[in-house]
Structures are given as structure tokens and as C-alpha cells.
C-alpha positions in Angstrom: 0.0 0.0 0.0 1.4 3.4 -1.0 -1.6 5.6 -1.8 -3.8 5.8 1.3 -5.9 8.8 0.3 -9.1 6.8 -0.2 -8.9 5.4 3.3 -9.6 8.6 5.2 -13.2 7.7 5.9 -12.6 4.6 7.9 -12.9 4.6 11.7 -10.0 2.2 12.5 -6.9 1.6 10.3 -3.7 -0.4 10.7 -0.9 0.2 8.2 1.7 -1.2 10.5 5.0 -2.0 8.8 4.0 -0.4 5.5 7.3 1.3 4.7 6.0 2.6 1.4 3.4 4.9 3.0 4.6 8.5 2.9 1.6 10.8 2.7 -0.9 10.4 5.5 -2.5 13.8 5.2 -5.9 12.2 4.2 -6.1 10.1 7.3 -7.0 12.9 9.8 -10.6 11.6 10.0 -9.5 8.2 11.2 -10.2 7.7 15.0 -7.7 4.9 15.6 -4.6 4.8 13.4 -1.7 2.4 13.7 1.3 3.4 11.7 4.0 1.5 13.6 7.1 1.0 11.6 6.0 3.2 8.7 9.4 4.7 8.3 8.5 6.7 5.2 6.0 8.8 7.2 7.5 12.3 8.0 4.7 14.8 8.1 2.0 14.0 10.7 0.5 17.5 11.0 -2.9 16.4 9.6 -3.3 13.7 12.3 -4.1 16.0 15.3 -7.8 14.8 15.4 -7.0 11.1 15.6 -7.9 9.9 19.1 -5.5 6.9 19.3 -2.3 7.1 17.2 0.6 4.7 17.1 3.7 6.1 15.4 6.1 3.8 17.1 9.2 3.2 15.1 8.4 6.0 12.6 11.9 7.3 12.6 11.2 10.0 10.0 8.8 11.8 12.3 10.3 14.9 13.8 7.6 17.5 14.4 4.8 16.4 16.7 3.5 19.8 17.6 0.2 19.3 15.8 -0.7 16.2 17.8 -2.0 17.9 20.9 -5.5 16.7 20.2 -4.6 13.0 20.3 -5.8 11.2 23.4 -3.4 8.2 23.3 -0.1 8.7 21.5 2.7 6.1 21.0 5.9 7.7 19.9 8.2 4.9 21.1 11.3 4.6 19.0 10.7 7.9 17.2 14.3 8.9 17.5 13.9 12.1 15.5 11.4 13.7 18.0 13.0 16.3 20.2 10.3 18.7 21.3 7.2 17.4 23.1 6.2 20.6 24.7 2.9 20.8 22.7 1.8 17.4 24.0 0.7 18.4 27.5 -2.9 17.5 26.8 -2.2 14.0 25.5 -3.7 11.6 28.1 -1.3 8.7 27.5 2.1 9.3 25.9 4.7 6.7 25.2 8.1 8.2 24.7 10.2 5.1 25.3 13.3 5.1 23.1 12.8 8.8 22.0 16.4 9.5 22.7 16.2 13.0 21.3 13.8 14.1 24.0 15.4 15.5 27.2 12.8 18.0 28.4 9.6 16.4 29.6 8.6 19.4 31.7 5.5 20.3 29.6 4.1 16.8 29.9 2.4 15.8 33.1 4.5 13.0 34.5 1.5 10.8 35.2 0.6 10.8 31.5 3.9 9.2 30.5 4.0 5.5 29.6 6.3 4.1 30.8 6.7 6.6 33.6 10.4 6.9 33.1 11.1 7.2 29.4 14.7 6.4 28.5 15.2 5.8 32.2 15.0 9.6 32.5 18.7 9.7 31.6 19.6 13.4 31.3 16.1 14.5 32.1 16.3 17.1 34.8 13.3 19.2 33.8 10.8 17.8 36.2 10.8 17.3 40.0 10.4 13.5 39.8 13.4 13.2 37.5 15.6 15.3 39.7 15.6 12.6 42.4 18.1 9.9 42.2 16.7 6.6 40.7 17.0 4.9 44.1 14.9 7.6 45.8 11.9 7.0 43.4 
């Protein structure tokens, strides 16, 4: 599958592992969208109204600022993501393996799955992460 423009009207869609998928701009109307491993996906700006969005392993994704309206967001393994400040309203956010993210201060700590992304290595932006691991 390469052209997904005709699939925008479905409620739930899984394109996991479809590395040929690049343009997902027509999929903003989908409520549950699973794009895990779609390494060709770069621009996710049209997906801000998707309620459950799995972008795990989408290494081409860098800008997630438009995804504030997503309820459950999996960005695990999205190594290009650096800024998550716009995601404060996301209810469940998986940032495991997002090695570029070091400032989690805008995201409520209770919304993170797992609660210690990347083991909080280098994350000194929130009170919970300022404590030594043995104190947590």
C-alpha cells in the first residue's frame, strides 16, 4: 500500500510496517490509526484529530506539535522527535526510546508510559526526575 488517500473515511486503520506509506494527510478523520514501523512517514501535521495514534518506530517523524488533540499517542522509538512541549494535553504518551527528548517538563509526569522514558537519563526538567533513581 502506497496511496492511502481513499482510506480517510474509515474509523480504525492499521498500516503497521507499510514502509512505502509516505503521505498520511488524508487520514486525519480516522479515529484509531496504527502506523507503527511506517518509516516513510514524516509529516503528521494532519493527524491532530486522531484519538488513538501509534507512530512507534516512525523514525522519520520529527515535528509532533500538531498532535496535541490526540488522546493516546505512542511515539516509542521515534528517535527524530526532540520537542514534546505541545503534547501536554495528551492523556497517555509513550516516549520510550525517544532518545532526542530530554525535556519532559511540559508533559504531566502521570501521563507518560512508561513513567520513566529512557530511564530519565539526562532529564532534569521535572521534579520526579531530579531525584536519584534509588529515591523513586
